N, C-alpha and C positions, 0 to 999 in steps of 0.2 A: 493391739492384737485381739482378734475375736475369741470369745469363750470357746467356740468349737475347736479352734486351732490349738488352744492351750490344752484342752482335753485330749486331743490326738497326740500331742507331744508327750503328755504325761503317761498315756497308755503305752507308747513306744518305749519310753525310758524304763517303765516297769517291766516290760517284756524282755528287754536287754539285760536288766539286772537278774531276772529269773534264769535266763539262759546262762549267764556267767556263773551264778551260784551252782547250777546243776553241773556245769563243766568242772568247777573247782572241787566238787565232791566226788569225782570219778576216780577210782583206783585201778580200773581194768586195763589200762594201757601204760606204756612207758612215757607218754606225754603228760607228765605230772610235775609241773613246775612249782617248786617251793623254795626258790633261792631268795634269801634275805638280802643279798647283794648281787651285783652284776658279775662278781668274781667267782661265783659258785661253779664247781666243776659239773660236768654232765651227769655223773653219777648222783651227786647230791641233788641237783635240780630235778632229776627224774625219780627220786626215791619216794617211797610212800611214808617216810618217817616224819615229815613235818618240815617246818621252816628252818629250824636249827638242827643240822645234821653233823654229828661228829664222826667223820670217816677216819678210823684209826690208822689206816694205811697212808692216806694222802696227807693227813694233818700230823701224823706222828703221835708219840705218846711221851708222857713223863710219868715214871713209876713212883708213886707216892700216895699217901692218904691226905696230904695237905695241898689242896687245890690252889691256895694263895701263892704257893711257890712255883706253880706250873707256868710254863711259857705258852701252853696250848690254850687259845681263847677262841670260843665259838659263839658268835653273836654277842660278844662282850662278856661272856661267862667263862672263867677259867676252869679247866677240868684236868684231873689226873686219874690214873688207874692203878690198881694193885690186884694181885692174884691171891685167892684163898681156897683152902680145901680142908676136909676133915681127915688129917693124916698125921697124927701125933704119936708115932711109935705104936706101942701096944694099946694105948688109949686112942684107938683109931677113929672114934666118933668125935674127938675134940678138934675144933677148927683152929688152924694156924695159917700163917702166911705161906703162899706158894709162889711159883714163878710164872708171871705172864710172859708167854713165849711168842715171838714173831715167827710164824711159820714161813711166810714169804710175802712179797708184795701182792701176789695174786690171791693167796688164801687168807691173809690177815692173821689173827691172833688166837692162841690157845692158852692152856694152863698145864704146867707139869708140876706134880707133887712128889713127895718123898717115898711113895709106895711103888718103887721100881718102875716109875713112868719115865720113858725116854723121849727126848725131843726128836729122835730119829724114827719113832714108830707111830703109826696111825692105828687106832684113834687115841693112843696115849697122849700125844701132844695137842690134841683138841681139848675143848672144854667138855668134859664127859662125866658119865656116871657108870662107865663100863669097866668090869673087872676082867682083865685079859690074862691074869696069872693065877695058876692053881695055888690055893692056900693064901691068896692075897685078900685084902679087905676091900669092899666097895667104897669108893670115895665120890664125893660130889664137888666138882670144881666150879668156882665162881670168879667173876671179875667184879671188883668194887669200883664204881665210878664216883669220884669225889668232886663236887662242884663248890665254887666259892660263894654261891648263893642258892637258895632253894629253887628247884626246878621240878617239872613233872615229866617223867620219862614216857615218851609216846610210842616207842617201838625199837626194834633192833633188826639188823641185817646180817646175813651170813653168806659166805661163799660156798660152803660145803656142809652137808649133814650126813651122818652115818646111815640113818634109816629114813629114806625119803617118804615112806608111807606112814610113819608113826614117830614123829619127833616133837618134843615139847621143851619149853624153856620156863624157868622159874625166876620170879622177880620180887624184890622187896625194897621198900622205902624205909630208911633208918633215920631216926632223929639224931643219933650219935653212933660212934663206933666203939664205945667202951666195951660192950659185951663181945663184939666181934674180935677185937684186938687183944682181949684178955689172955688168950691162950689156954682157957680152962672151960670153954662152953661148947655145946653142941649146936647144930643148926636149929634144933627145936628151941633152945634157949635164946638164940640170937633173934629169931623172928617171933617170939612169943608176944611181944608188945609192938610189933611192926605191922605195917600194911603190906600184905604180900599176896601173890597169886601166881598161877601158872597158865601158860598159853601154848597153843599149837604153833608149830613152825610150818609155813606154807611156801610152796614154790611161787616165785614172782616172775611175771612175764617181762623180762628185760634182758638185754644183751650185755649189761654191765656185770662183770664177774663178782663185784663186791656186793651186789644186791640180788643174787640168784634166789635167795630164800629170805623171808621176812616174818616178823611177828608184830602185830599191833597190840599194844598194851591198853587196857581199859581202866587202869588205876587213876583216880582223880587226886591222889595224894601229891603233896609238894614237899620235897626234902633235899638236903645237901648230899646225901649218901644213898646210892642205889646199887643193889646187888643184882647181877644178871648171870645166870648159870644153868647147869644141867638140871633137868627136871627132878625135883625133890618134892614128894607129896606133903611134907610138913609146911611148905610154902603155899600149897593149894593143890588138892587132889582133883584132877580133871579126867581120871580114868585111864590114862595111858600107862604103858610100862615104864617103870623108873629104873631100868637097868640096861637100856639099849639106846641112850641118847648121847650124841656127840655132835658138836658143831664147831666151826671156825668162824669167829666173830669178826666182822669188818666195820660195824658202825652202830650208833644209837641215835635216836632222835629225841629232842626234848623241847618243851615250851617253858617260857618264863611268865609268871603271873605279874603283869605290870599294872593291874587295875588298882585304883585307890581303895582305901578302907571302906568297908560297907557299913560301918557303924552309923546308925540313923540318928540324925539330929533334927531338932525342930528349928526351922529357919524362920526368922522374922524379916520380911521383905522391907527394903528401904522405900520410903514414899517417893512416888514419881514426881517429875517436875509439874505435870498437869495437876496432880493432887495438891501440891504445895500452892500453886497459883489459885486453884479453886478455894482452898482453905483461907488464903490471904484475902481474897475478894469477899468472902462471906463475913470475915472478921471486920473488914472496913465497913460493910453495909450495916452490920449489927451495931457498931459504934456510932454511926451517923443517926440511926433510928433512936438509939438510946439518948443521944444528945438532943434530938428534936423533942422527945417526950419531956425532957427536963425544962425546956423553954416553954 
């Protein structure tokens, strides 16, 4: 093959790779395929959440903090969920367990807590920070996602938001859940040593009801426990109102870090066959010359 032909083929291949890379990075349409298997549903394949998409409605849930006992497996990673809110009687800023509530197959999941929240009322049955009762205390509802190995949460999807013009979500990666599950700590205590942030919820151009709204998370942390809930400025203050956020959660996306250890080591290369042959030849020649000198 001529050199000119090789150059033309190389240029064509480079151009195709560049086009494919540009297409894969586009989020502007619903033609966004991220299925890890051929069995992925339409909503998962066209979601902006990444390759591993946990659709709470389609995959179902196991309510627990122990992912190892969960039958829900996404991309080989087991996952379980549980509800949490700051609603401990008169000590209303103390975080305790709450009920993760399936609103419907269309809307997905919310959280109901002990402060007069009803599963029959909206936005009470959503994941919210809204106070709808006079004399009641404001609560911040969250879902805890427990995984059986460390993952990076890449985003979340919602079927419904209370305020389409100003809605935010707060997220935190936890090393463990001792502080969360103690029944004696506030949200500030729980995220004091955690990696956390808050993000806007935006409308997504899709006909799939489970992905009408999305958030893309920018945290590079990897953890087994992730909190996702109503905007709370102690997680990260991005300027939005923290009293009018409510959403119905349908899914999350995550990635798994499979790369090997980055610990640097000094490698000593093995001698090549040519090097061994060359060394052997020089050794034979040296011995012959040495023998001739002695004669």
